[in-house]
C-alpha positions as a Markdown table, in Angstrom:
| # | Residue | x | y | z |
|---|---|---|---|---|
| 1 | Met | 15.4 | 13.3 | -5.1 |
| 2 | Ala | 12.3 | 11.5 | -6.4 |
| 3 | Phe | 12.3 | 7.9 | -7.4 |
| 4 | Ser | 14.2 | 7.0 | -10.6 |
| 5 | Glu | 12.6 | 5.3 | -13.5 |
| 6 | Leu | 14.2 | 2.0 | -12.4 |
| 7 | Glu | 12.9 | 2.5 | -8.8 |
| 8 | Leu | 9.4 | 3.2 | -10.2 |
| 9 | Lys | 9.5 | 0.0 | -12.2 |
| 10 | Leu | 10.5 | -1.9 | -9.0 |
| 11 | Ile | 7.7 | -0.3 | -7.1 |
| 12 | Asp | 5.1 | -1.2 | -9.8 |
| 13 | Ala | 6.5 | -4.8 | -10.0 |
| 14 | Thr | 6.0 | -5.3 | -6.3 |
| 15 | Val | 3.4 | -2.9 | -4.9 |
| 16 | Gly | 1.5 | -2.6 | -8.2 |
| 17 | Ala | 1.4 | -6.4 | -8.6 |
| 18 | Leu | 0.1 | -6.7 | -5.0 |
| 19 | Cys | -2.7 | -4.3 | -5.8 |
| 20 | Arg | -3.5 | -5.9 | -9.1 |
| 21 | Asp | -3.6 | -9.4 | -7.5 |
| 22 | Ser | -5.9 | -8.0 | -4.7 |
| 23 | Ser | -8.4 | -6.6 | -7.2 |
| 24 | Pro | -10.1 | -9.4 | -9.0 |
| 25 | Pro | -11.7 | -8.2 | -12.2 |
| 26 | Glu | -15.1 | -9.6 | -11.2 |
| 27 | His | -15.1 | -7.3 | -8.0 |
| 28 | Arg | -13.5 | -4.1 | -9.3 |
| 29 | Asp | -16.8 | -2.3 | -9.5 |
| 30 | Glu | -17.3 | -2.9 | -5.7 |
| 31 | Leu | -13.7 | -3.0 | -4.3 |
| 32 | Arg | -10.3 | -2.2 | -5.7 |
| 33 | Cys | -6.8 | -1.8 | -4.5 |
| 34 | Ala | -4.6 | 1.1 | -5.7 |
| 35 | Tyr | -1.3 | 2.7 | -4.8 |
| 36 | Asp | 0.0 | 6.2 | -4.9 |
| 37 | Ile | 3.5 | 7.6 | -4.7 |
| 38 | Glu | 4.1 | 10.8 | -2.8 |
| 39 | Gly | 7.7 | 11.8 | -2.3 |
| 40 | His | 9.5 | 8.8 | -0.9 |
| 41 | Ala | 6.3 | 7.2 | 0.4 |
| 42 | Val | 4.3 | 4.5 | -1.5 |
| 43 | Ser | 0.8 | 4.0 | 0.0 |
| 44 | Ile | -1.7 | 1.3 | -0.7 |
| 45 | Phe | -5.4 | 2.1 | -0.5 |
| 46 | Glu | -8.6 | 0.1 | -0.5 |
| 47 | Glu | -11.2 | 1.9 | -2.6 |
| 48 | Arg | -15.0 | 1.5 | -2.5 |
| 49 | Pro | -17.9 | 3.2 | -4.3 |
| 50 | Pro | -20.4 | 5.2 | -2.3 |
| 51 | Trp | -22.2 | 3.0 | 0.2 |
| 52 | Asp | -25.7 | 4.0 | -1.0 |
| 53 | Gly | -25.0 | 3.3 | -4.7 |
| 54 | Ser | -25.2 | 7.0 | -5.7 |
| 55 | Pro | -22.8 | 8.3 | -8.3 |
| 56 | Gly | -19.8 | 10.0 | -6.8 |
| 57 | Ala | -16.3 | 9.7 | -5.6 |
| 58 | Trp | -15.0 | 6.5 | -4.2 |
| 59 | Thr | -13.8 | 6.4 | -0.7 |
| 60 | Arg | -10.2 | 5.4 | 0.2 |
| 61 | Met | -9.0 | 3.7 | 3.3 |
| 62 | Gly | -5.3 | 3.3 | 3.9 |
| 63 | Val | -3.9 | -0.2 | 4.0 |
| 64 | Ala | -0.1 | 0.1 | 4.2 |
| 65 | Arg | 2.6 | 2.6 | 3.5 |
| 66 | Phe | 6.2 | 1.9 | 2.5 |
| 67 | Arg | 8.6 | 4.8 | 3.2 |
| 68 | Tyr | 12.0 | 4.8 | 1.6 |
| 69 | Phe | 15.0 | 6.3 | 3.4 |
| 70 | Arg | 17.5 | 7.0 | 0.7 |
| 71 | Ser | 20.3 | 7.8 | 3.1 |
| 72 | Arg | 20.1 | 4.3 | 4.6 |
| 73 | Gly | 18.8 | 2.5 | 1.5 |
| 74 | Glu | 16.0 | 1.1 | 3.6 |
| 75 | Trp | 12.2 | 0.7 | 3.4 |
| 76 | Lys | 10.1 | 1.0 | 6.5 |
| 77 | Leu | 6.5 | -0.4 | 6.8 |
| 78 | Tyr | 3.6 | 1.5 | 8.2 |
| 79 | Trp | 0.0 | 0.6 | 8.9 |
| 80 | Met | -3.1 | 2.7 | 9.4 |
| 81 | Arg | -4.7 | 2.5 | 12.8 |
| 82 | Ala | -8.2 | 3.4 | 13.8 |
| 83 | Asp | -7.1 | 7.0 | 14.4 |
| 84 | Leu | -6.6 | 7.2 | 10.6 |
| 85 | Glu | -2.9 | 8.0 | 11.1 |
| 86 | Trp | 0.1 | 6.0 | 9.8 |
| 87 | His | 2.1 | 4.2 | 12.4 |
| 88 | Val | 5.3 | 2.3 | 12.1 |
| 89 | Phe | 4.7 | -1.5 | 11.9 |
| 90 | Asp | 7.2 | -2.5 | 14.5 |
| 91 | Asp | 6.8 | -6.3 | 14.0 |
| 92 | Val | 9.0 | -6.0 | 10.9 |
| 93 | Pro | 12.4 | -4.2 | 10.8 |
| 94 | Pro | 13.4 | -1.8 | 8.0 |
| 95 | Thr | 14.9 | -3.6 | 5.0 |
| 96 | Ser | 16.3 | -2.8 | 1.6 |
| 97 | Asp | 13.9 | -5.5 | 0.2 |
| 98 | Leu | 10.6 | -3.8 | -0.8 |
| 99 | Ala | 9.2 | -7.2 | -2.0 |
| 100 | Ala | 9.7 | -8.7 | 1.5 |
| 101 | Leu | 7.6 | -5.9 | 3.0 |
| 102 | Ala | 4.9 | -6.3 | 0.3 |
| 103 | Ala | 4.8 | -10.0 | 1.2 |
| 104 | Val | 4.1 | -9.1 | 4.9 |
| 105 | Val | 1.2 | -6.9 | 3.8 |
| 106 | Asp | -0.1 | -9.6 | 1.5 |
| 107 | Glu | 0.2 | -12.3 | 4.1 |
| 108 | Asn | -1.5 | -10.1 | 6.7 |
| 109 | Arg | -0.5 | -12.5 | 9.5 |
| 110 | Tyr | -1.2 | -9.9 | 12.2 |
| 111 | Gly | -4.5 | -8.7 | 10.8 |
| 112 | Ala | -3.2 | -5.1 | 10.6 |
| 113 | Phe | -3.6 | -4.4 | 6.9 |
| 114 | Trp | -6.6 | -5.9 | 5.1 |
| 115 | Gly | -10.0 | -5.4 | 6.8 |
């Protein structure tokens, strides 16, 4: 089962807000934060225009992924390592509180998420 309308609003209020706060209007033509939902995974990406200034598609680099396990009612946090694969972020246990995991990404205390 995909996310319900209520769950989608919760995701936008937490993950969407994190992305909006991380994308100041004065820099959105150079760097922006966006999120996508695929199945029960919500992924945050850092997006940049082509490095040489040419027109074209922006590149995306994974920042964090939140995966919801409906059977347990828990979210689990992942980070993208240098191998460009998502890995479980073991420093934070799974939780039912998506906002708590978004706060971990925003704080970036371990330097695993933002550049």
